[in-house]
C-alpha positions in Angstrom: 267.5 -48.5 -39.6 268.6 -46.9 -42.7 265.4 -46.5 -44.8 265.7 -46.7 -48.5 263.5 -44.4 -50.6 262.6 -46.6 -53.5 261.9 -44.9 -57.3 259.1 -44.5 -59.0 259.3 -46.6 -61.1 259.8 -49.5 -58.6 257.0 -48.2 -56.4 255.1 -48.6 -60.3 256.4 -52.4 -60.8 255.4 -53.2 -57.1 251.9 -52.1 -57.5 251.5 -54.1 -61.0 253.1 -57.1 -58.7 250.4 -56.5 -56.5 247.7 -56.1 -59.1 248.1 -59.0 -61.1 248.5 -61.0 -57.7 245.1 -60.1 -57.2 244.1 -60.6 -60.4 245.7 -64.8 -60.6 244.5 -65.3 -57.3 240.8 -63.5 -58.0 241.0 -66.0 -61.6 242.5 -69.3 -60.5 242.1 -69.0 -56.4 244.5 -71.2 -53.8 245.9 -74.8 -54.2 247.3 -75.2 -57.7 251.6 -75.5 -58.1 253.4 -72.9 -57.2 254.7 -73.0 -61.2 251.6 -72.4 -62.1 251.3 -69.3 -60.3 255.0 -68.4 -61.8 253.3 -68.4 -65.4 250.5 -66.6 -64.8 252.5 -63.8 -63.1 255.0 -63.6 -65.6 251.8 -63.4 -68.6 249.8 -60.8 -66.2 253.1 -58.6 -65.9 254.1 -59.1 -69.7 250.6 -58.0 -70.7 251.2 -54.8 -68.6 254.2 -54.3 -70.4 257.2 -55.1 -68.2 260.3 -57.0 -68.9 260.0 -60.4 -67.1 262.4 -62.8 -66.4 262.2 -66.3 -64.7 264.2 -68.9 -63.0 267.2 -66.1 -63.0 270.7 -67.2 -62.3 272.3 -64.2 -59.9 275.9 -64.5 -59.7 277.5 -64.1 -55.8 281.1 -62.5 -55.1 282.5 -64.3 -52.2 285.7 -63.7 -50.5 287.1 -62.6 -54.1 285.6 -65.2 -56.0 282.7 -64.8 -58.0 280.0 -67.7 -58.5 277.7 -68.6 -61.4 275.5 -70.5 -59.3 274.7 -67.7 -56.6 271.2 -67.6 -56.4 267.9 -68.2 -58.4 265.0 -65.5 -58.2 261.3 -66.6 -59.7 260.4 -63.6 -61.4 263.1 -60.5 -61.8 260.9 -57.8 -63.3 262.8 -54.9 -65.6 266.0 -56.2 -63.3 264.7 -54.0 -60.2 262.3 -56.1 -58.2 262.4 -59.6 -57.1 259.3 -61.7 -56.6 259.6 -65.2 -54.9 256.2 -67.0 -55.0 254.9 -69.9 -52.9 251.9 -72.1 -53.0 252.3 -73.5 -49.4 249.8 -73.6 -46.2 252.9 -72.3 -43.7 255.3 -69.6 -44.7 258.5 -70.8 -43.4 260.5 -67.7 -41.7 263.3 -68.8 -44.1 262.1 -67.4 -47.1 261.7 -64.5 -45.8 265.0 -64.5 -44.6 265.4 -65.5 -48.2 264.5 -62.6 -50.2 265.9 -60.3 -47.7 269.5 -61.7 -48.5 268.5 -62.1 -51.9 268.1 -58.1 -52.4 271.3 -57.6 -50.0 273.1 -59.9 -52.3 271.3 -58.4 -55.6 271.7 -55.0 -54.4 268.4 -54.6 -55.4 265.4 -52.6 -53.4 262.1 -54.0 -53.6 261.0 -57.4 -53.3 257.9 -59.4 -53.0 257.3 -62.9 -51.7 253.8 -63.9 -52.2 251.7 -67.0 -51.3 248.7 -68.3 -53.4 248.2 -71.0 -50.9 245.5 -68.4 -48.7 241.9 -67.6 -48.7 242.6 -64.0 -49.5 245.4 -63.0 -51.2 246.5 -59.8 -49.1 247.3 -62.4 -46.4 249.6 -63.9 -48.8 251.6 -61.0 -50.0 255.0 -59.8 -48.2 256.7 -56.8 -49.1 260.5 -56.2 -48.8 262.6 -53.2 -49.0 266.5 -53.4 -48.6 268.2 -51.7 -45.9 
């Protein structure tokens, strides 16, 4: 397996994402709708000075053709880091595979899958690095 070294900036963005998740979970707790956590993540990260895009469509190339309706990302921070949010009892392994595919297709290096429907948010945060 090839390990991609993340830039200091990617690590900084990643730390801000984790901090934002902790802040939001501490304030709101589990049990809310995913879109509530999404707008709160956007707010916290913008407040920290980062560019945040929500519900971003990323075109994909397949067989020499570009498809505009390829991927939809919950959050894209600084055009560098993907964040997929959930508010569910059980994380489906397909979602983990999905974020890995999103990283490969977008050619980005870092992504997070965050499930807010947990008693302790540290158990709901998964970090993925493109290999």
